[in-house]
C-alpha positions as CSV (number, residue, x, y, z in Angstrom):
1,M,3.8,-32.5,6.2
2,I,3.2,-30.6,9.3
3,S,0.9,-32.4,12.0
4,L,-1.8,-30.1,13.4
5,P,-4.5,-30.9,15.8
6,I,-7.1,-29.4,13.4
7,F,-6.0,-31.8,10.7
8,E,-6.4,-34.8,13.0
9,K,-9.9,-33.8,13.7
10,I,-10.7,-33.3,10.1
11,T,-9.2,-36.9,9.3
12,E,-11.5,-38.4,11.9
13,I,-14.5,-36.8,10.4
14,V,-13.9,-37.5,6.7
15,D,-12.9,-41.1,7.4
16,R,-16.2,-41.6,9.4
17,K,-18.1,-40.0,6.5
18,G,-16.3,-41.9,3.8
19,V,-15.2,-38.8,1.8
20,R,-11.8,-37.7,0.6
21,A,-10.4,-34.4,1.9
22,F,-7.2,-32.5,1.1
23,G,-5.4,-29.5,2.4
24,V,-4.6,-27.3,-0.5
25,G,-3.3,-23.9,-1.6
26,G,-1.3,-21.3,0.2
27,F,-0.8,-23.2,3.4
28,V,0.8,-26.1,1.6
29,R,3.0,-23.8,-0.4
30,D,4.1,-21.7,2.6
31,Y,4.9,-24.9,4.5
32,Y,7.5,-25.8,1.9
33,L,8.7,-22.2,1.7
34,H,9.1,-21.9,5.5
35,R,6.7,-19.1,5.6
36,P,4.1,-18.7,8.6
37,C,0.6,-19.3,7.7
38,T,-2.5,-19.5,9.9
39,D,-5.3,-20.0,7.3
40,V,-5.8,-23.3,5.3
41,D,-8.1,-24.4,2.6
42,I,-9.7,-27.9,2.7
43,V,-11.1,-29.4,-0.4
44,V,-13.6,-32.2,0.1
45,V,-14.7,-34.5,-2.7
46,G,-18.3,-34.2,-1.7
47,S,-19.8,-31.5,0.6
48,G,-17.3,-29.3,2.2
49,I,-20.1,-27.5,4.2
50,E,-21.1,-30.8,5.9
51,V,-17.6,-31.5,7.0
52,A,-17.3,-27.9,8.2
53,R,-20.4,-28.2,10.3
54,E,-19.2,-31.5,11.8
55,L,-15.8,-29.8,12.7
56,G,-17.6,-26.9,14.2
57,K,-19.5,-29.3,16.6
58,V,-16.2,-31.0,17.6
59,T,-14.3,-27.8,18.2
60,R,-17.4,-25.8,19.5
61,S,-16.7,-23.1,16.8
62,K,-19.1,-21.0,14.9
63,V,-19.4,-22.0,11.2
64,S,-20.0,-19.4,8.6
65,V,-21.7,-21.0,5.5
66,F,-21.8,-19.3,2.1
67,K,-24.2,-21.5,0.1
68,T,-23.9,-19.4,-3.0
69,F,-20.3,-20.3,-3.3
70,G,-20.5,-23.7,-1.7
71,T,-18.1,-22.8,1.1
72,A,-17.9,-22.7,4.8
73,M,-15.4,-21.1,7.1
74,L,-14.6,-21.4,11.0
75,R,-11.8,-20.5,13.4
76,A,-10.5,-23.3,15.6
77,D,-7.2,-24.3,17.2
78,G,-5.6,-20.9,16.2
79,M,-6.4,-21.5,12.6
80,E,-8.8,-20.1,10.0
81,V,-10.2,-23.1,8.0
82,E,-12.2,-22.8,4.8
83,F,-14.0,-25.7,3.3
84,V,-15.1,-26.2,-0.2
85,G,-16.4,-29.1,-2.3
86,A,-14.0,-30.3,-5.1
87,R,-15.2,-28.5,-8.2
88,K,-14.6,-27.6,-11.9
89,E,-15.4,-24.1,-13.3
90,S,-16.2,-22.5,-16.6
91,Y,-16.5,-18.9,-17.4
92,S,-18.4,-16.5,-19.6
93,H,-16.4,-13.9,-21.4
94,D,-17.7,-10.8,-19.6
95,S,-17.7,-12.0,-16.0
96,R,-15.2,-13.4,-13.4
97,K,-18.0,-15.4,-11.8
98,P,-17.7,-19.1,-12.8
99,V,-20.3,-21.7,-13.6
100,V,-19.4,-24.4,-10.9
101,E,-19.9,-28.2,-11.2
102,E,-18.9,-31.0,-8.8
103,G,-15.5,-32.4,-9.7
104,T,-12.5,-34.4,-8.7
105,I,-9.5,-33.2,-6.7
106,E,-7.6,-33.1,-10.0
107,D,-10.3,-30.8,-11.4
108,D,-10.1,-28.6,-8.4
109,Q,-6.2,-28.4,-8.7
110,L,-6.6,-27.5,-12.4
111,R,-8.9,-24.6,-11.7
112,R,-6.3,-23.0,-9.3
113,D,-4.3,-20.0,-10.4
114,F,-0.7,-21.3,-10.3
115,T,1.1,-24.6,-9.9
116,I,2.6,-23.6,-6.6
117,N,-1.0,-22.9,-5.2
118,A,-2.3,-26.3,-6.6
119,L,-0.3,-28.5,-4.2
120,A,-2.4,-30.8,-2.0
121,W,-2.0,-33.0,1.1
122,S,-4.3,-35.9,1.6
123,L,-6.0,-35.8,5.0
124,N,-7.5,-39.2,5.0
125,G,-6.1,-41.7,7.4
126,D,-5.0,-44.3,4.8
127,T,-3.1,-41.9,2.7
128,Y,-2.5,-39.0,5.4
129,G,0.3,-36.6,4.4
130,Q,0.7,-37.9,0.9
131,L,1.5,-35.0,-1.6
132,L,-0.6,-34.7,-4.7
133,D,1.3,-32.7,-7.2
134,S,-0.5,-33.0,-10.5
135,F,1.1,-30.0,-12.3
136,G,4.7,-29.8,-11.1
137,G,4.3,-27.2,-8.3
138,M,7.2,-28.7,-6.3
139,Q,9.5,-28.2,-9.2
140,D,8.3,-24.7,-9.7
141,L,8.8,-23.9,-6.0
142,E,12.4,-25.2,-6.2
143,D,12.9,-23.2,-9.4
144,C,11.2,-20.1,-8.0
145,I,8.7,-19.9,-10.9
146,I,5.0,-18.6,-11.2
147,R,3.3,-20.7,-13.7
148,T,-0.3,-21.7,-14.4
149,P,-1.5,-25.2,-14.2
150,C,-3.2,-25.0,-17.6
151,D,-3.1,-22.8,-20.7
152,P,-2.3,-19.3,-19.2
153,D,-4.4,-17.6,-21.8
154,I,-7.5,-19.6,-20.5
155,T,-6.5,-18.9,-16.9
156,F,-6.1,-15.2,-17.4
157,S,-9.0,-14.6,-19.7
158,D,-11.3,-16.6,-17.3
159,D,-10.3,-14.7,-14.2
160,P,-8.2,-11.5,-15.2
161,L,-7.5,-10.9,-11.4
162,R,-5.0,-13.7,-11.6
163,M,-2.8,-11.5,-13.7
164,M,-2.4,-9.2,-10.7
165,R,-1.9,-12.2,-8.5
166,A,0.9,-13.4,-10.7
167,V,2.6,-10.1,-10.2
168,R,1.9,-10.0,-6.4
169,F,3.3,-13.5,-5.8
170,A,6.3,-12.9,-7.9
171,T,6.9,-9.7,-5.8
172,Q,6.2,-11.3,-2.4
173,L,8.1,-14.4,-3.0
174,G,10.9,-13.1,-5.2
175,F,10.0,-15.5,-7.9
176,D,10.1,-15.2,-11.7
177,I,7.0,-15.3,-13.9
178,A,7.5,-18.1,-16.5
179,P,7.9,-16.8,-19.9
180,E,4.7,-18.3,-21.4
181,T,2.9,-17.1,-18.4
182,F,4.3,-13.6,-18.7
183,D,3.6,-13.4,-22.4
184,A,-0.1,-14.5,-21.7
185,I,-0.5,-11.6,-19.2
186,C,0.6,-9.2,-22.0
187,R,-1.8,-10.6,-24.4
188,N,-4.8,-10.6,-22.0
189,K,-4.0,-7.3,-20.1
190,D,-7.1,-5.6,-21.4
191,R,-9.2,-8.2,-19.6
192,I,-8.3,-6.6,-16.4
193,K,-11.0,-3.9,-17.2
194,I,-13.8,-6.4,-16.0
195,V,-12.2,-6.7,-12.5
196,S,-13.5,-4.4,-9.7
197,R,-11.3,-1.6,-8.6
198,E,-11.6,-3.0,-5.0
199,R,-10.0,-6.3,-5.9
200,I,-7.2,-4.5,-7.8
201,A,-6.5,-2.2,-5.0
202,T,-6.1,-5.2,-2.6
203,E,-3.4,-6.7,-4.9
204,L,-1.8,-3.3,-5.3
205,G,-1.7,-2.9,-1.4
206,K,0.0,-6.3,-1.1
207,I,2.6,-5.4,-3.7
208,V,3.3,-2.1,-1.9
209,A,3.7,-4.0,1.5
210,S,6.2,-6.6,-0.1
211,P,9.9,-6.6,0.9
212,V,11.0,-5.2,-2.4
213,P,7.8,-3.5,-3.9
214,S,9.6,-2.1,-7.0
215,I,9.6,-5.7,-8.5
216,G,5.8,-5.5,-8.7
217,F,5.5,-2.2,-10.3
218,E,8.2,-2.9,-12.8
219,L,6.3,-6.1,-13.8
220,L,3.0,-4.2,-14.0
221,E,4.6,-1.7,-16.3
222,L,6.4,-4.4,-18.5
223,T,3.1,-6.3,-19.0
224,G,1.1,-3.2,-19.8
225,L,-1.1,-3.5,-16.8
226,L,0.0,-0.4,-15.0
227,E,-1.2,2.0,-17.8
228,L,-4.7,0.4,-17.4
229,I,-4.9,0.3,-13.6
230,F,-2.8,3.4,-12.5
231,P,-2.3,5.7,-15.5
232,E,-1.0,8.4,-13.3
233,L,2.0,6.3,-12.4
234,H,2.6,5.1,-15.8
235,A,2.8,8.6,-17.1
236,L,6.1,9.0,-15.0
237,C,7.9,6.6,-17.4
238,G,10.3,7.7,-20.0
239,V,12.8,10.5,-20.6
240,D,12.6,13.6,-22.8
241,V,15.6,15.1,-24.3
242,V,16.1,18.7,-25.5
243,N,19.2,20.0,-27.1
244,G,21.0,16.9,-25.7
245,R,19.7,17.6,-22.1
246,A,17.6,14.9,-20.5
247,H,15.8,14.6,-17.2
248,K,15.9,11.4,-15.1
249,D,13.4,8.7,-15.7
250,N,10.9,9.6,-12.9
251,F,9.3,6.2,-12.9
252,K,12.7,4.5,-12.0
253,H,13.5,7.2,-9.6
254,T,10.0,6.7,-7.8
255,L,10.6,3.0,-7.6
256,K,14.1,3.5,-6.0
257,V,12.5,5.9,-3.4
258,L,9.8,3.3,-2.7
259,D,12.4,0.5,-2.1
260,N,14.4,3.0,0.1
261,V,11.4,3.6,2.2
262,A,10.5,-0.1,2.4
263,R,13.9,-0.9,3.8
264,K,13.3,1.5,6.7
265,S,9.6,1.1,7.3
266,D,6.7,-1.2,7.3
267,N,4.2,1.6,7.3
268,V,2.3,0.9,4.1
269,W,0.8,4.5,3.8
270,L,4.4,5.9,4.0
271,R,5.2,3.5,1.2
272,W,2.1,4.7,-0.8
273,A,3.4,8.3,-0.2
274,A,6.7,7.3,-1.6
275,L,5.0,5.8,-4.6
276,V,3.0,9.0,-5.5
277,H,5.4,11.7,-4.1
278,D,6.5,12.9,-7.7
279,I,3.1,11.9,-9.3
280,A,2.6,15.5,-10.8
281,K,5.9,15.7,-12.5
282,P,4.5,15.0,-16.0
283,Q,2.1,17.9,-15.6
284,T,4.7,20.3,-14.3
285,K,7.6,19.3,-16.7
286,A,9.2,22.3,-18.4
287,Y,12.4,23.0,-20.2
288,D,14.4,26.2,-20.0
289,P,17.7,26.4,-22.0
290,R,19.3,28.5,-19.3
291,V,18.6,26.0,-16.4
292,G,17.4,22.7,-18.0
293,W,14.4,20.7,-16.9
294,S,12.2,21.7,-14.0
295,F,9.1,20.5,-12.3
296,H,8.0,23.6,-10.3
297,G,5.0,23.2,-8.1
298,H,4.9,19.4,-8.5
299,E,4.5,18.8,-4.9
300,F,1.5,21.3,-4.7
301,I,-0.2,19.9,-7.8
302,G,0.6,16.3,-6.6
303,S,-1.1,16.8,-3.3
304,K,-4.2,18.0,-5.2
305,M,-4.2,14.8,-7.2
306,I,-4.2,12.5,-4.3
307,P,-7.9,12.5,-3.5
308,N,-8.8,11.6,-7.1
309,I,-6.2,8.9,-7.3
310,F,-7.4,7.3,-3.9
311,R,-10.9,7.6,-5.1
312,A,-10.2,5.8,-8.5
313,L,-8.1,3.1,-6.8
314,R,-10.8,2.6,-4.1
315,L,-8.3,3.4,-1.3
316,P,-9.6,4.8,1.9
317,M,-10.8,8.4,1.7
318,N,-10.1,9.1,5.3
319,E,-7.0,10.1,7.5
320,K,-4.8,7.7,5.5
321,M,-5.5,9.7,2.4
322,K,-4.9,13.0,4.2
323,Y,-1.6,11.7,5.5
324,V,-0.3,10.7,2.1
325,Q,-1.5,14.1,0.7
326,K,0.5,15.9,3.4
327,L,3.6,14.1,2.9
328,V,3.3,14.7,-0.9
329,L,2.8,18.4,-0.2
330,L,5.7,18.7,2.2
331,H,8.3,16.3,0.7
332,L,10.5,19.0,-0.7
333,R,10.6,21.1,2.4
334,P,13.3,19.3,4.4
335,I,15.4,19.1,1.2
336,I,15.2,22.8,0.7
337,L,16.1,23.2,4.4
338,S,19.1,21.0,4.0
339,E,20.4,23.0,1.1
340,D,20.3,26.4,2.9
341,V,21.0,27.8,6.3
342,V,18.7,26.0,8.7
343,T,16.9,28.8,10.4
344,D,14.8,28.3,13.5
345,S,11.8,30.0,11.8
346,A,11.9,27.5,8.9
347,V,12.2,24.6,11.3
348,R,9.2,25.8,13.4
349,R,7.1,26.0,10.3
350,L,8.0,22.6,9.2
351,L,7.2,21.2,12.6
352,F,3.9,23.0,12.8
353,E,2.8,21.9,9.3
354,A,4.1,18.2,9.6
355,G,3.0,17.6,13.2
356,D,3.4,14.1,14.3
357,D,4.3,13.0,10.7
358,I,7.5,14.8,10.8
359,D,9.6,11.6,11.4
360,D,7.9,9.9,8.4
361,L,8.5,13.0,6.2
362,M,12.2,12.9,7.1
363,T,12.3,9.2,6.2
364,L,10.7,10.0,2.9
365,C,13.0,12.8,2.2
366,E,16.1,10.8,2.9
367,A,14.8,8.0,0.7
368,D,14.3,10.6,-2.1
369,I,18.0,11.1,-2.5
370,T,18.8,8.6,-5.3
371,S,21.7,10.3,-7.1
372,G,24.4,8.1,-8.5
373,D,26.9,10.6,-7.2
374,E,27.9,9.1,-3.9
375,A,29.5,12.3,-2.5
376,K,26.3,14.1,-3.3
377,V,24.2,11.6,-1.4
378,K,26.5,11.7,1.6
379,R,26.4,15.5,1.7
380,Y,22.5,15.4,1.6
381,L,22.3,12.8,4.3
382,R,24.8,14.7,6.5
383,N,22.7,18.0,6.0
384,F,19.5,15.9,6.8
385,A,21.1,14.8,10.1
386,I,21.6,18.5,11.0
387,V,17.9,19.2,10.0
388,R,16.9,16.3,12.3
389,E,18.9,17.7,15.2
390,K,17.4,21.2,14.7
391,L,14.0,19.7,14.7
392,R,14.7,18.0,18.0
393,E,16.0,21.2,19.6
394,I,13.3,23.4,18.4
395,E,10.6,21.0,19.5
396,E,12.1,20.6,23.0
397,K,12.4,24.4,23.3
398,D,9.3,25.8,21.7
399,R,6.8,22.9,21.7
400,I,5.6,23.7,18.2
401,R,4.5,20.2,17.0
402,N,0.7,20.3,16.7
403,F,0.5,23.5,18.7
404,Q,-2.6,25.5,19.0
405,P,-2.0,29.3,19.3
406,P,-2.6,30.4,22.8
407,I,-5.2,33.0,21.7
408,S,-8.4,31.4,20.3
409,G,-11.0,33.0,17.9
410,D,-13.5,32.8,20.6
411,L,-11.4,34.9,23.0
412,I,-10.7,37.6,20.3
413,M,-14.5,37.8,19.6
414,K,-15.2,38.1,23.4
415,V,-12.6,40.7,24.1
416,Y,-13.6,43.0,21.2
417,A,-17.2,42.2,20.9
418,L,-16.9,40.8,17.4
419,G,-18.8,38.2,15.5
420,P,-17.1,35.8,13.1
421,C,-15.3,38.0,10.6
422,S,-12.0,38.5,8.7
423,A,-10.4,40.5,11.4
424,V,-10.6,37.6,13.9
425,G,-8.7,35.4,11.3
426,E,-6.2,38.1,10.6
427,I,-5.3,38.5,14.3
428,K,-5.0,34.7,14.9
429,A,-2.8,34.3,11.8
430,E,-0.5,37.1,12.8
431,I,-0.1,35.6,16.3
432,K,0.6,32.3,14.8
433,D,3.2,33.7,12.4
434,A,4.8,35.6,15.2
435,I,5.3,32.4,17.2
436,L,6.6,30.4,14.3
437,D,9.0,33.3,13.3
438,G,10.3,33.4,16.9
439,K,9.1,37.0,17.5
440,I,7.2,35.9,20.6
441,A,7.2,32.7,22.7
442,N,4.5,30.2,22.5
443,D,3.0,31.8,25.6
444,Y,-0.4,33.2,26.5
445,D,0.8,36.4,28.0
446,E,3.1,37.3,25.1
447,A,0.3,36.3,22.6
448,Y,-2.3,38.3,24.4
449,A,-0.1,41.4,24.4
450,L,0.4,41.0,20.7
451,M,-3.3,40.7,20.2
452,E,-3.8,44.0,21.8
453,Q,-1.2,45.6,19.6
454,I,-2.7,44.2,16.5
455,A,-6.3,45.3,17.5
456,E,-5.2,48.7,18.3
457,R,-3.6,49.0,14.8
458,M,-6.8,47.7,13.3
459,G,-8.8,50.3,15.3
460,L,-10.6,47.8,17.5
461,T,-11.8,48.6,20.9
462,K,-12.3,46.2,23.8
463,A,-15.9,45.5,25.0
464,E,-17.0,47.1,28.1
């Protein structure tokens, strides 16, 4: 057991008060897994709030008390410490909120989600550091198994969020879910409907942020949970065959792309973009006997779907959503460029539309190459390297990324005595297109001269 100053202070307090206390849960688990952890749960056989208040006095720390839940939390010695009294719980069928009673440390361990999270260290002086492992958690740690301390049907029916947590821990830790635990998730999957979307989104986010996130989404699909919590992603599963011609399984492809991105980037929103980049393929799927399967416009339809998906999953409806939407919309553009002659004009337009997200877009596009044909993959990646170099050259030369056309709408209205009207927008658009097409430089004087030509063609005269 690790020796921490905060534990020594707790030991002094609980021995003086004559109560038993235990460090439990994730901190204990992560210690044996050699994973960093800076928050610890303390179970007190008695009042956890009283011990927390005493520790707050000793460490001169603010104590946050949550009387409804019988818990208290403080930060001290670089740790976040949460206290709770040992308890046992019972649940009604239509709620995740338990009826709580005082209990023993064994009762408290039994109410925990998984055996690996039910390990406890004694913090009392006479038994300090002794491991209390009532349900075989250490063996499950060694065997890399996610298993519930009691009947898994009861565990998941009582608190259905634990089904998501089982998948999340299996993904984060690279563990297997015990067969009886896995089967219980399948049997109880419909219970997930009583869990708030916010809590589900939190678990999904942790799966997306895992080292190999595909593990979690495969498990969600195998258990039947994915169709209930993320039907648009589930809809990607499966293969249609017409006249012996099949398209690839877009769900499996998506998970390969997600893992490819995860190997390159910790940006969780770039990973979300990978997860939903082909989300509209079921809606756009079509078969033509001359060319086979196609998904025309799936990037455009997919980008339109992103706000509703984020809203349904209770993901942030802010610049994060707009970032994902942009990458979904543009994710084919570099691929199209890499298949054709890379013109300066096409590169300028891509830079203009992607802006500061161009590097992330290229990472997504490179990850999107999942063909089993190694020669094809190498060819695509070689072409992408050419596109990247062209992007760098154009950016250095023309300063297109995030550029604002040199001629503003206000200036056009002032020069030609116009109010807001379509003519102003047309002039601005033509100047922007001329810059992106390389007809004029991204320069005020050249843009002003072009404005005069366009205005003359439109029959506009300058204000006196």
